[in-house]
MARBA-3410 file (N, C-alpha, C, O; in Angstrom, 1 decimal):
167
-147.5,79.8,-18.3,-147.1,78.6,-18.2,-146.1,78.7,-16.5,-145.3,79.6,-16.2 ~ -146.5,77.7,-16.0,-145.8,77.7,-14.7,-144.7,76.9,-14.6,-144.4,76.1,-15.6 ~ -143.9,77.0,-13.5,-142.6,76.6,-13.2,-142.3,74.9,-13.6,-141.3,74.4,-14.2 ~ -143.4,74.3,-13.1,-143.6,72.7,-13.3,-143.7,72.2,-14.8,-143.0,71.4,-15.5 ~ -144.8,73.1,-15.2,-144.6,72.5,-16.7,-143.5,73.1,-17.7,-143.3,72.4,-18.7
-143.0,74.2,-17.3,-142.0,74.7,-18.4,-140.9,73.5,-17.9,-140.4,72.9,-18.8 ~ -140.5,73.1,-16.8,-139.3,72.3,-16.4,-139.7,71.1,-17.4,-138.8,70.7,-18.1 ~ -141.1,70.4,-17.4,-141.5,69.1,-18.0,-141.4,69.2,-19.3,-141.2,68.2,-19.9 ~ -141.6,70.5,-20.1,-141.5,70.6,-21.4,-139.9,70.6,-21.7,-139.5,70.0,-22.7 ~ -139.1,71.2,-21.0,-137.4,71.4,-21.1,-137.1,69.9,-21.1,-136.7,69.3,-22.2
-137.4,69.1,-20.1,-136.9,67.8,-19.8,-137.2,67.0,-21.1,-136.3,66.2,-21.6 ~ -138.6,67.1,-21.7,-139.1,66.3,-23.0,-138.4,66.7,-24.2,-138.0,65.8,-24.9 ~ -138.0,68.1,-24.6,-137.5,68.2,-25.3,-135.7,67.9,-25.6,-135.1,67.8,-26.7 ~ -135.3,67.7,-24.4,-133.9,67.4,-24.2,-133.8,66.0,-24.4,-132.9,65.6,-24.9 ~ -134.9,65.1,-23.9,-135.0,63.8,-24.0,-135.0,63.1,-25.6,-134.4,62.1,-26.0
-136.0,64.1,-26.3,-136.2,63.6,-27.6,-135.1,64.0,-28.5,-135.0,63.4,-29.5 ~ -134.0,65.1,-28.0,-133.1,65.4,-28.9,-131.9,64.2,-28.7,-131.0,64.0,-29.5 ~ -132.1,63.6,-27.7,-131.1,62.5,-27.3,-130.9,61.1,-28.5,-129.9,60.5,-28.9 ~ -132.2,61.0,-28.6,-132.7,59.6,-29.6,-133.6,59.2,-29.0,-134.0,59.8,-28.1 ~ -134.3,57.9,-29.3,-135.5,57.2,-29.0,-135.6,57.1,-27.3,-134.9,56.7,-26.4
-136.8,57.6,-27.4,-137.0,58.2,-25.9,-138.2,57.5,-25.2,-139.2,57.7,-25.9 ~ -138.3,56.9,-24.1,-139.3,57.0,-23.3,-139.9,57.7,-22.5,-139.5,57.4,-21.3 ~ -140.9,58.7,-22.5,-140.8,59.8,-21.4,-142.6,59.3,-20.7,-143.4,58.8,-21.5 ~ -142.9,59.4,-19.3,-144.0,59.2,-18.8,-143.8,59.8,-17.7,-142.8,59.6,-17.1 ~ -145.0,60.5,-17.1,-145.2,61.4,-16.2,-146.4,60.7,-15.0,-147.5,60.2,-15.2
-145.9,60.9,-13.9,-146.9,60.1,-12.9,-147.3,61.6,-11.9,-146.4,62.3,-11.4 ~ -148.6,61.7,-11.8,-149.3,62.8,-11.4,-149.9,62.2,-9.9,-150.7,61.3,-9.9 ~ -149.6,62.8,-8.8,-150.3,62.7,-7.8,-150.5,63.6,-6.7,-149.8,64.7,-6.8 ~ -151.2,63.6,-5.8,-151.7,64.7,-4.8,-152.4,65.6,-5.7,-152.0,66.8,-5.5 ~ -153.4,65.5,-6.6,-154.3,66.2,-7.1,-153.3,67.4,-8.1,-153.4,68.6,-8.0
-152.6,66.8,-8.8,-151.8,67.6,-9.8,-150.6,68.6,-9.1,-149.8,69.3,-9.8 ~ -150.6,68.6,-8.2,-149.2,69.5,-7.4,-148.0,69.0,-7.7,-147.2,69.8,-8.1 ~ -147.7,68.0,-7.7,-146.2,67.1,-7.7,-146.3,66.0,-9.0,-147.0,65.1,-9.3 ~ -145.3,66.5,-9.6,-145.3,65.9,-10.9,-143.7,64.9,-11.3,-142.7,65.6,-11.6 ~ -143.5,64.1,-11.2,-142.5,63.2,-11.5,-142.6,62.6,-13.0,-143.4,61.9,-13.5
-141.1,63.2,-13.4,-140.9,62.9,-15.0,-140.1,61.7,-15.1,-139.3,61.6,-14.2 ~ -140.2,60.9,-15.8,-139.1,59.8,-16.2,-138.6,59.8,-17.5,-139.5,59.6,-18.3 ~ -137.6,59.9,-17.9,-137.0,59.6,-19.3,-135.7,58.7,-19.5,-134.7,58.6,-18.8 ~ -136.0,58.1,-20.4,-134.7,57.1,-20.6,-134.6,56.9,-22.2,-135.4,57.2,-23.1 ~ -133.4,56.5,-22.3,-132.8,56.9,-24.0,-131.9,55.5,-24.2,-131.3,55.1,-23.2
-132.0,55.0,-25.2,-131.2,53.7,-25.5,-130.5,54.2,-27.0,-131.1,54.7,-27.9 ~ -129.1,53.8,-26.9,-128.5,53.5,-28.4,-127.7,52.5,-28.5,-127.2,52.2,-27.5 ~ -127.6,51.9,-29.8,-127.5,50.7,-30.2,-125.9,50.9,-31.0,-125.9,51.8,-31.9 ~ -124.9,50.3,-30.8,-123.7,50.4,-31.5,-123.6,49.2,-32.1,-124.1,48.3,-31.5 ~ -122.9,48.9,-33.4,-122.5,47.9,-34.1,-121.2,47.9,-34.3,-120.8,48.7,-35.2
-120.0,47.0,-33.7,-118.9,47.2,-33.7,-118.1,46.3,-34.7,-118.2,45.1,-34.4 ~ -117.6,46.5,-35.6,-117.2,45.7,-36.7,-115.6,45.5,-36.7,-114.9,46.3,-37.1 ~ -115.0,44.0,-36.1,-113.7,44.0,-36.3,-113.0,43.0,-37.5,-113.4,41.8,-37.8 ~ -112.2,43.6,-38.1,-111.6,43.3,-39.4,-110.3,42.2,-38.8,-109.6,42.7,-38.0 ~ -110.3,41.1,-39.2,-108.9,40.4,-38.6,-108.0,40.5,-40.1,-108.5,40.5,-41.3
-106.7,40.6,-39.9,-105.7,40.3,-40.9,-105.3,38.8,-41.1,-105.4,37.9,-40.2 ~ -105.0,38.5,-42.2,-104.8,37.2,-42.4,-103.5,36.8,-41.9,-102.5,37.5,-41.9 ~ -103.4,35.7,-41.6,-102.0,35.3,-40.4,-100.8,35.4,-41.7,-101.0,35.3,-42.9 ~ -99.5,35.8,-41.0,-98.4,35.9,-41.9,-97.5,34.6,-41.7,-96.8,34.2,-40.7 ~ -97.7,34.0,-42.9,-96.7,32.8,-42.8,-95.0,33.1,-43.1,-94.6,33.4,-44.1
-94.4,32.9,-42.1,-92.9,33.1,-42.2,-92.1,31.9,-42.9,-92.6,30.8,-43.0 ~ -91.1,32.1,-43.4,-90.4,30.9,-43.7,-88.9,31.3,-43.3,-88.5,32.3,-42.7 ~ -88.1,30.0,-43.8,-86.7,30.1,-43.5,-86.1,30.2,-44.4,-86.3,29.7,-45.5 ~ -84.9,31.2,-44.0,-84.1,31.6,-45.0,-82.6,31.2,-44.5,-82.4,31.1,-43.3 ~ -81.7,31.1,-45.4,-80.2,31.0,-45.0,-79.6,31.8,-46.3,-79.8,31.6,-47.5
-78.8,32.8,-45.7,-78.2,33.7,-46.6,-76.4,33.5,-46.6,-75.8,33.6,-45.6 ~ -76.0,33.3,-47.5,-74.4,32.9,-47.6,-74.0,33.9,-48.5,-74.6,34.1,-49.6 ~ -72.7,34.5,-48.1,-71.9,35.8,-49.0,-70.6,35.6,-49.0,-70.0,35.2,-48.0 ~ -70.0,36.0,-50.0,-68.7,36.3,-50.1,-68.4,37.6,-50.5,-69.1,38.1,-51.4 ~ -67.4,38.3,-50.0,-67.0,39.4,-50.1,-65.4,39.9,-50.4,-64.6,39.0,-50.2
-65.0,41.0,-50.7,-63.7,41.4,-51.0,-64.0,43.2,-51.1,-65.0,43.8,-51.3 ~ -62.6,43.6,-50.9,-62.7,45.0,-50.9,-62.1,45.6,-52.5,-61.1,45.0,-52.9 ~ -62.4,46.3,-53.0,-62.2,47.1,-54.5,-62.1,48.6,-54.3,-62.9,49.3,-54.7 ~ -61.0,48.9,-53.6,-60.6,50.3,-53.4,-61.4,50.7,-52.6,-61.6,50.2,-51.5 ~ -62.4,51.9,-53.1,-63.4,52.3,-51.9,-64.6,51.6,-52.0,-65.4,52.2,-51.3
-65.1,50.4,-52.5,-66.0,49.8,-52.3,-65.8,48.1,-52.0,-64.7,47.5,-51.9 ~ -67.1,47.5,-51.8,-67.0,46.5,-51.1,-67.5,45.7,-51.9,-68.7,46.1,-52.1 ~ -67.3,44.3,-52.7,-68.1,43.9,-53.6,-68.6,42.5,-52.7,-67.8,41.9,-52.1 ~ -70.0,42.1,-52.7,-70.6,41.2,-52.0,-71.4,40.2,-53.1,-72.3,40.7,-53.8 ~ -71.1,39.1,-53.0,-71.9,38.0,-53.8,-72.2,37.1,-53.0,-71.6,36.9,-51.9
-73.2,36.4,-53.3,-73.9,35.3,-52.8,-75.2,34.9,-53.0,-75.7,35.3,-54.1 ~ -76.0,34.2,-52.2,-77.4,33.6,-52.4,-78.1,33.5,-51.1,-77.6,33.5,-49.9 ~ -79.1,33.4,-51.4,-80.2,33.3,-50.3,-81.3,31.7,-50.7,-81.9,31.5,-51.7 ~ -81.2,31.0,-49.9,-81.9,30.0,-50.0,-83.1,29.9,-49.1,-83.0,30.2,-47.9 ~ -84.3,29.5,-49.6,-85.4,29.7,-48.9,-86.2,28.3,-48.8,-86.3,27.5,-49.7
-86.6,28.1,-47.7,-87.2,26.3,-47.2,-88.6,26.9,-47.0,-88.7,28.0,-46.5 ~ -89.6,26.0,-47.3,-90.8,26.0,-47.0,-92.0,26.4,-48.1,-93.1,25.9,-48.2 ~ -91.4,27.6,-49.0,-92.7,28.0,-50.0,-91.6,28.4,-51.1,-90.4,28.4,-51.0 ~ -92.5,28.6,-52.2,-92.1,28.8,-53.2,-92.1,30.3,-53.8,-91.1,30.7,-54.4 ~ -93.3,31.0,-53.5,-93.7,32.2,-53.9,-93.1,33.0,-52.5,-93.9,32.8,-51.5
-92.1,33.6,-52.4,-91.8,34.2,-51.1,-91.0,35.7,-51.2,-90.3,35.9,-52.2 ~ -91.0,36.5,-50.4,-90.3,37.7,-50.2,-89.5,38.1,-48.8,-89.9,37.8,-47.6 ~ -88.7,38.6,-49.0,-88.2,39.0,-47.5,-86.8,40.1,-47.6,-86.2,40.3,-48.6 ~ -86.7,40.6,-46.7,-85.8,41.7,-46.4,-84.4,41.1,-45.8,-84.5,40.1,-45.1 ~ -83.1,41.7,-46.0,-82.0,41.4,-45.1,-81.3,42.8,-44.9,-81.7,44.0,-45.2
-80.1,42.5,-44.3,-79.3,44.0,-44.2,-77.8,43.6,-44.3,-77.3,42.8,-43.5 ~ -77.0,44.3,-45.1,-75.7,44.1,-45.4,-75.0,45.2,-44.2,-75.3,46.4,-44.2 ~ -74.1,44.5,-43.2,-73.5,45.3,-42.6,-72.0,45.1,-42.7,-71.3,44.0,-42.6 ~ -71.4,46.5,-42.9,-70.0,46.4,-43.5,-69.2,47.3,-42.6,-69.5,48.5,-42.5 ~ -68.0,46.5,-41.7,-67.6,47.2,-41.1,-66.0,47.4,-41.5,-65.3,46.7,-42.2
-65.7,48.5,-41.1,-64.0,49.0,-41.9,-63.2,50.0,-40.7,-63.7,50.5,-39.7 ~ -61.9,50.2,-41.1,-61.4,50.8,-40.5,-60.6,51.8,-41.0,-59.8,51.6,-41.8 ~ -60.8,53.0,-40.6,-60.4,54.2,-41.1,-58.7,54.5,-41.3,-58.0,53.6,-41.0 ~ -58.1,55.5,-41.7,-56.6,55.9,-41.7,-56.3,56.2,-40.1,-55.2,55.9,-39.7 ~ -57.0,56.6,-39.5,-56.9,57.1,-37.9,-57.0,55.7,-37.0,-56.7,55.8,-35.8
-57.5,54.7,-37.5,-57.6,53.6,-36.7,-59.4,53.4,-36.2,-59.9,52.5,-35.6 ~ -59.7,54.1,-36.4,-61.4,54.1,-35.9,-62.2,53.4,-36.8,-62.0,53.5,-38.0 ~ -63.3,52.7,-35.9,-63.8,51.4,-36.7,-65.3,52.2,-37.3,-65.6,53.1,-36.5 ~ -65.9,52.0,-38.2,-67.2,52.2,-38.8,-67.9,51.0,-39.2,-67.3,50.0,-39.7 ~ -69.1,51.3,-39.0,-70.3,50.4,-39.7,-71.0,51.0,-40.5,-71.4,52.1,-40.2
-71.5,50.6,-41.7,-72.5,51.0,-42.4,-73.5,50.0,-42.7,-73.2,48.9,-43.1 ~ -74.8,50.2,-42.6,-75.7,49.1,-43.1,-76.3,49.6,-44.5,-76.3,50.7,-44.9 ~ -76.7,48.4,-45.0,-77.2,48.7,-46.1,-78.6,47.7,-46.3,-78.3,46.5,-46.6 ~ -80.0,48.1,-46.1,-81.0,47.5,-46.4,-81.3,47.0,-47.7,-81.1,47.7,-48.7 ~ -81.7,45.8,-47.8,-81.8,45.0,-49.0,-83.4,44.2,-49.1,-84.1,44.0,-48.0
-83.8,43.9,-50.0,-85.2,43.4,-50.2,-84.7,42.4,-51.5,-83.7,42.5,-52.2 ~ -86.1,41.3,-51.6,-86.0,40.5,-52.7,-87.2,40.0,-52.4,-87.9,40.2,-51.4 ~ -87.7,38.9,-54.0,-88.8,38.3,-54.1,-88.2,37.5,-55.0,-87.2,37.8,-55.7 ~ -88.8,36.2,-55.0,-89.1,35.2,-55.7,-90.2,34.2,-55.9,-90.8,33.8,-54.9 ~ -90.6,33.7,-57.4,-91.6,32.9,-57.5,-91.6,31.7,-58.1,-92.5,31.1,-58.8
-90.1,31.1,-57.8,-89.6,30.0,-58.2,-88.9,29.2,-56.9,-88.7,29.7,-55.8 ~ -88.5,28.0,-57.3,-87.6,27.4,-55.8,-86.3,27.7,-56.2,-85.5,27.4,-55.4 ~ -85.8,28.3,-57.2,-84.3,28.7,-57.4,-83.7,29.6,-56.2,-84.5,30.4,-55.7 ~ -82.5,29.6,-55.8,-82.1,30.2,-55.1,-82.3,31.7,-55.3,-82.9,32.0,-56.3 ~ -82.0,32.7,-54.6,-82.0,34.3,-54.9,-80.6,34.5,-54.9,-79.8,34.3,-54.0
-80.1,35.0,-56.3,-78.6,35.3,-56.0,-78.3,36.8,-56.0,-79.0,37.6,-56.7 ~ -77.3,37.1,-55.1,-76.8,38.4,-54.8,-75.5,38.8,-55.1,-74.4,38.1,-54.9 ~ -75.7,40.0,-55.7,-74.5,40.5,-56.4,-74.4,42.2,-56.1,-74.8,42.8,-57.1 ~ -74.1,42.8,-55.2,-74.0,44.0,-55.2,-72.6,44.7,-54.8,-71.8,43.9,-54.3 ~ -72.4,45.7,-54.9,-70.9,46.5,-54.8,-71.8,48.0,-53.7,-72.7,48.8,-53.9
-70.8,47.7,-52.3,-71.2,48.9,-51.4,-70.3,50.0,-51.2,-69.2,49.6,-51.0 ~ -70.6,51.2,-51.3,-69.3,52.4,-51.3,-68.9,52.3,-49.5,-69.6,52.1,-48.6 ~ -67.9,52.6,-49.6,-67.1,53.0,-48.2,-65.8,54.1,-48.7,-65.3,54.3,-49.8 ~ -65.3,54.5,-47.4,-64.7,56.1,-47.4,-63.6,55.9,-48.3,-63.5,54.8,-48.9 ~ -62.6,56.8,-48.3,-61.3,56.5,-48.9,-60.2,56.1,-47.8,-60.3,56.6,-46.7
-59.2,55.3,-48.0,-58.1,55.2,-47.3,-58.7,54.2,-46.1,-58.4,54.5,-45.0 ~ -59.5,53.3,-46.5,-60.1,52.2,-45.1,-59.5,50.7,-45.6,-59.0,50.3,-46.6 ~ -59.6,50.1,-44.5,-59.5,48.8,-44.5,-60.7,47.9,-44.3,-61.2,48.1,-43.1 ~ -61.3,47.0,-45.0,-62.4,46.2,-44.7,-61.9,45.4,-43.5,-60.8,44.9,-43.4 ~ -63.0,45.4,-42.5,-62.7,44.2,-41.5,-63.6,43.1,-42.1,-63.2,42.1,-42.6
-64.9,43.4,-42.1,-65.9,42.2,-42.3,-67.1,42.9,-43.0,-67.3,44.1,-43.3 ~ -67.8,41.5,-43.4,-69.2,42.1,-44.1,-70.0,40.9,-43.6,-69.6,39.8,-43.7 ~ -71.2,41.3,-42.9,-72.0,40.4,-42.5,-73.6,40.5,-43.2,-74.0,41.6,-43.6 ~ -74.2,39.3,-43.3,-75.5,39.6,-43.6,-76.4,39.3,-42.5,-76.3,38.3,-41.8 ~ -77.4,40.2,-42.3,-77.9,40.5,-40.8,-79.5,40.5,-40.8,-80.0,40.7,-41.9
-80.1,40.5,-40.0,-81.8,40.6,-39.8,-82.4,40.2,-41.0,-82.9,41.0,-41.7 ~ -82.2,38.9,-41.5,-82.8,38.3,-42.3,-84.3,37.7,-42.2,-84.6,37.0,-41.3 ~ -85.0,38.1,-43.1,-86.5,38.0,-43.1,-87.4,37.3,-44.0,-87.3,37.8,-45.1 ~ -88.1,36.4,-43.8,-88.7,35.8,-45.0,-90.3,35.4,-44.6,-90.7,34.7,-43.7 ~ -91.1,35.9,-45.8,-92.6,35.9,-45.6,-92.9,35.1,-46.9,-92.3,35.3,-48.0
-93.9,34.1,-46.8,-94.4,33.4,-47.6,-95.6,34.2,-48.4,-96.5,34.6,-47.7 ~ -95.7,34.3,-49.7,-96.4,35.0,-50.1,-97.6,34.3,-50.8,-98.7,34.8,-51.1 ~ -97.2,32.7,-51.0,-98.8,31.8,-51.0,-99.5,31.3,-49.9,-99.1,30.4,-49.1 ~ -100.5,31.8,-50.0,-101.7,31.4,-48.7,-101.9,30.1,-48.9,-102.1,29.5,-47.8 ~ -101.9,29.3,-50.3,-102.3,28.2,-50.7,-101.5,27.3,-49.8,-102.3,26.5,-49.3
-100.2,27.2,-49.3,-99.3,26.4,-48.8,-99.5,26.3,-47.3,-99.7,27.3,-46.6 ~ -99.6,25.3,-46.8,-99.9,24.8,-45.5,-98.7,24.2,-44.8,-98.9,23.4,-43.9 ~ -97.8,24.5,-45.0,-96.5,23.6,-44.4,-96.2,24.4,-43.0,-96.2,25.6,-42.6 ~ -95.9,22.9,-42.3,-95.6,23.6,-40.6,-94.5,24.2,-40.4,-94.3,24.6,-39.3 ~ -93.6,24.2,-41.4,-92.1,24.5,-41.2,-92.3,26.3,-41.4,-91.5,27.2,-41.1
-93.5,26.5,-42.0,-93.5,28.1,-42.2,-94.2,29.1,-41.3,-94.3,30.3,-41.3 ~ -95.0,27.9,-40.4,-95.6,28.6,-39.1,-94.4,29.1,-38.1,-94.7,29.1,-36.9 ~ -93.2,29.5,-38.5,-92.2,30.1,-37.4,-92.0,31.5,-37.2,-91.7,32.2,-38.2 ~ -92.1,32.0,-36.2,-91.8,33.0,-35.7,-90.8,33.8,-36.4,-89.8,33.2,-36.9 ~ -90.8,35.3,-36.5,-89.6,36.0,-37.5,-88.6,36.0,-36.5,-88.7,36.1,-35.3
-87.4,35.8,-37.5,-86.3,35.7,-36.4,-85.6,37.1,-36.0,-85.6,38.1,-36.7 ~ -85.1,36.9,-34.8,-84.6,38.0,-34.5,-83.1,38.1,-34.1,-82.8,37.2,-33.3 ~ -82.4,38.6,-34.4,-80.9,38.4,-34.3,-80.3,39.7,-33.4,-80.4,40.9,-33.8 ~ -79.7,39.6,-32.2,-79.2,40.9,-31.9,-77.9,41.3,-32.4,-77.0,40.5,-32.6 ~ -77.9,42.6,-32.6,-76.7,43.1,-33.4,-75.4,43.3,-32.2,-75.2,44.1,-31.3
-74.5,42.2,-32.8,-73.1,42.2,-32.2,-72.0,42.9,-32.7,-71.5,42.2,-33.6 ~ -71.4,44.1,-32.4,-70.6,44.8,-32.9,-69.0,44.8,-32.3,-68.2,45.5,-32.9
END
């Protein structure tokens, strides 16, 4: 087998291994020069899945708190506007001063869920250190998401609230 024929066989084998191929040979000048062309084509299917839109709702959190020795007792409620079936998260931020005068913050992440129109009742005791004075307690980073996708209230399409932390 001469060099031209072996080269043509090599190109043909390579083209066949890539995928569907079209190969053709043009012979000119009494078979002394050969030109081989090969083409390959691949088809891809891209499937994109869209997630359903998240319907945010508006929530208002009100709390009362008092120090009970090494704990802080927090009572309150969360009122939700816009949807009945909802869930969410919030953070209770406790600030206190120790006996050296240094201030400290403790954050407690909480979650809630409701399936009725009644407000969510909050009642938790959060630990602090020994010999401290409570400065304040805040409910922060409240987030509410409607679980009921059937509801199409314009008030629900509010972007999630972002509240900068102030210490």
